C-alpha positions as CSV (number, residue, x, y, z in Angstrom):
1,M,0.0,0.0,0.0
2,H,1.3,3.4,-0.9
3,D,1.5,6.2,1.7
4,V,-0.1,9.3,0.2
5,N,1.8,11.6,2.6
6,A,5.2,10.1,1.9
7,P,7.4,12.3,-0.2
8,T,8.1,11.0,-3.7
9,P,11.7,10.5,-4.7
10,G,13.2,13.8,-5.8
11,T,10.7,15.8,-3.8
12,P,12.5,18.1,-1.3
13,P,11.7,17.3,2.3
14,G,9.2,19.4,4.3
15,R,10.2,22.2,6.7
16,A,9.8,20.0,9.7
17,A,12.1,17.4,8.3
18,R,14.7,20.0,7.3
19,L,14.7,21.4,10.8
20,A,14.8,18.1,12.6
21,V,18.6,17.8,12.8
22,P,19.3,21.4,13.9
23,A,16.5,21.0,16.5
24,G,18.0,17.7,17.7
25,L,21.5,19.4,18.0
26,L,19.9,22.3,19.9
27,A,18.3,19.9,22.3
28,A,21.5,18.1,23.0
29,V,23.5,21.3,23.5
30,A,20.8,22.8,25.6
31,G,20.7,19.7,27.8
32,A,24.5,19.8,28.2
33,F,24.5,23.5,29.1
34,A,21.5,22.9,31.5
35,Y,23.4,20.1,33.3
36,V,26.6,22.3,33.6
37,G,24.4,25.2,34.8
38,A,22.8,23.0,37.4
39,V,25.9,21.1,38.6
40,D,28.5,23.7,39.5
41,P,32.0,22.9,38.2
42,N,33.5,25.3,40.8
43,E,32.6,22.7,43.5
44,P,35.1,19.8,43.6
45,G,34.0,16.3,42.9
46,H,31.4,16.8,40.2
47,Y,33.6,16.6,37.2
48,P,37.0,14.9,36.5
49,A,40.0,17.1,36.7
50,C,41.9,18.0,33.5
51,P,44.5,15.3,33.0
52,L,47.1,17.7,31.8
53,L,46.6,20.0,34.8
54,R,46.6,17.0,37.1
55,L,49.8,15.4,35.6
56,T,51.8,18.6,34.9
57,G,50.2,21.5,36.7
58,L,49.8,23.3,33.4
59,Y,46.5,24.7,32.1
60,C,45.4,23.5,28.7
61,P,43.4,25.7,26.4
62,G,40.2,24.0,27.5
63,C,40.8,24.4,31.3
64,G,38.0,26.5,32.6
65,G,35.6,25.6,29.8
66,L,33.0,24.1,32.1
67,R,33.3,27.0,34.5
68,S,32.8,29.4,31.6
69,A,29.8,27.4,30.4
70,H,28.4,27.5,33.9
71,A,28.8,31.3,34.1
72,V,27.2,31.8,30.6
73,V,24.2,29.8,31.7
74,H,23.9,32.1,34.8
75,G,24.3,35.2,32.7
76,D,27.7,36.1,34.2
77,L,29.7,37.1,31.1
78,P,32.7,38.6,32.9
79,A,33.1,35.4,34.9
80,A,32.7,33.3,31.8
81,L,35.4,35.4,30.0
82,Q,37.7,35.1,32.9
83,A,37.3,31.4,33.2
84,N,38.1,30.8,29.5
85,A,37.6,33.5,26.9
86,P,38.3,31.4,23.9
87,A,35.6,28.9,25.0
88,V,33.1,31.8,25.2
89,L,34.1,32.9,21.7
90,G,33.6,29.3,20.6
91,Y,30.1,29.2,22.1
92,A,29.2,32.4,20.2
93,V,30.6,31.2,16.9
94,C,28.7,27.9,17.3
95,A,25.5,29.8,18.1
96,V,25.9,32.0,15.0
97,L,26.6,29.0,12.7
98,W,23.6,27.1,14.1
99,T,21.4,30.2,13.5
100,V,22.6,30.4,9.9
101,W,21.9,26.7,9.5
102,V,18.4,27.0,10.9
103,V,17.5,30.0,8.7
104,R,18.8,28.2,5.6
105,A,17.0,25.0,6.5
106,A,13.7,26.9,7.1
107,R,14.1,28.5,3.7
108,G,14.8,25.2,2.0
109,G,18.4,25.9,1.3
110,P,21.5,23.7,1.9
111,P,23.3,23.7,5.2
112,P,26.2,26.1,5.4
113,R,29.5,24.7,4.3
114,I,32.2,25.2,6.8
115,D,35.4,25.2,4.8
116,P,37.8,27.7,6.5
117,P,41.0,28.5,4.6
118,P,44.1,26.9,6.0
119,V,45.5,30.3,7.0
120,L,42.5,30.8,9.3
121,L,43.0,27.4,10.9
122,W,46.7,28.0,11.5
123,S,46.0,31.4,12.9
124,L,43.4,30.1,15.3
125,G,45.8,27.3,16.3
126,A,48.6,29.9,16.9
127,L,46.3,32.1,19.0
128,L,45.3,29.1,21.1
129,L,49.0,28.2,21.5
130,V,49.8,31.8,22.6
131,F,46.8,31.8,25.0
132,T,48.0,28.4,26.5
133,V,51.6,29.6,26.9
134,V,50.7,33.0,28.4
135,R,48.2,31.5,30.9
136,N,50.9,29.2,32.2
137,L,53.6,32.0,32.6
138,P,53.9,33.9,35.9
139,F,52.5,37.1,34.4
140,G,49.5,35.2,32.9
141,G,47.9,34.4,36.2
142,W,44.9,36.5,35.2
143,L,44.1,33.9,32.6
144,H,43.9,31.0,35.1
145,P,40.4,29.6,35.4
């Protein structure tokens, strides 16, 4: 028996189908941020310690990421930036990319292609390396989470 409501081959999917994956991703990210917002990473025992910090005493570029997410959930942008500014920038970039994706999907367009030029990737890597080195130097204590 043929389903009358089923799309025929070659027919573009409906709006709900196009928005299903972005909505699912939003639900997963919102759930993760809700958990980090509810379970304070500033209190010991809730999350595992950073292995690099535990083994070497050095802060990795991700150290403070959970604390920054917790602060973002609670609307404390200064605390979020102090805990890990690159992570906050990453949250903002992901939010913008997700929004572009949803708008394109709602209009029936293709998802955005993320194809950064190598110079951008190398530049971001260099900035993260500088951030990591500076936060581990004596004068970089203000970058500690």
